[in-house]
N, C-alpha and C positions, 0 to 999 in steps of 0.2 A: 425541088428539095429545100425544107424550110431548115434555117438556121436560127439558133437561139443566142441571145448575146445576154449576159447576166450583167445588169446594170448597178446590181447592188455592191455597193463596197462595205467593207468592214464598219465603217462610219454610219453607213446607212441601217444595218443590222439594230435590231432592239436589243438594248441591253436587258440582259436576264440578272435580276438579283437574286443572289446564292442565299441571302440572310435579308428577308423581307421584314418589314415592321413586325408582322403577325408571328413569324418564327422567332424573331428576339425577344418579344413579350413571352411566349411561351418558355424559351430557354431561360430567361429571368426568372421567371415564375417557378420552375422548375429548381433553378439553382437556390433560390429564396427557400422553397420547402425542404430542399436537401440540407440548407445550413440550418434549418430550424430544427430539423430531426436530429441532426447530429449535435446540437447544441442541447436538446432537451435529453438525449442518451448520454451525453458527459456529464451533465448536470446530476442526473440520477448516478452515474457511476460515482461522481464525486461525493454526493451525499453519502452513499452505502460505505464509501472508504471512512469518510469522516465519522459515521456512525462505529465503525469497527475502530477505528481509532481511540474514539471515546471510552469505548467498551475497555479496551486493553489499557487506558490510561486508569480507568476505574479500578480494574484489576491489579495493576500496578500499586496503587495507592493501598489497595487492601493488604496486598502482601508485604508491602513496607510497613505498614500499621502491625501486621503480624509480627514481623521480622522484630521489630522495636520491642513488642510486647513480650516475645520469647527471649530477647536479649536482657532486658529486664528481670524476668523470672530466672533466667541464668545468674547475674549477678546478686540477685536475693537470696539463691540456694547458698547455705553454709556448707561446709564439707561435713561429712557424718563422720563425729569423734570415735565412735566403734571402730569404723573403718581407719581411721588414723592410727588408733591404738593397735590395731590388728597388723598394720604395715610396719608399724616400729617394731613390733615385736618378732615380725618376721626378718627383719633387717638385722636385729640383735642377732637372730639365732643363725643368720647366714655369715655375719660377721665373727661368730664363735666358730663356727664350722671352720672359717678360713684360717683362723688363729690356730685350731687345733691341727689342722693340716700343714 
């Protein structure tokens, strides 16, 4: 009967590298590509948001100018004298009716 003796100890077993140089390079390149794609996407989103903000600011300025123009028009309007006379006449009639009662 033959007997086998294992003379290999853990120290003599070959070390298996779980992360070799080639794998490290692949991971680094993949990470760099992922970061580049994320940067491009974020830059695109930021430029879209900036364009939207610029457009909204332009609309706001136009509306403010329109508001200023309308306020100037309102201030330039003088009351209609005919309506004032009619209002005074009606007020006098109401006053006379109240005095009669």
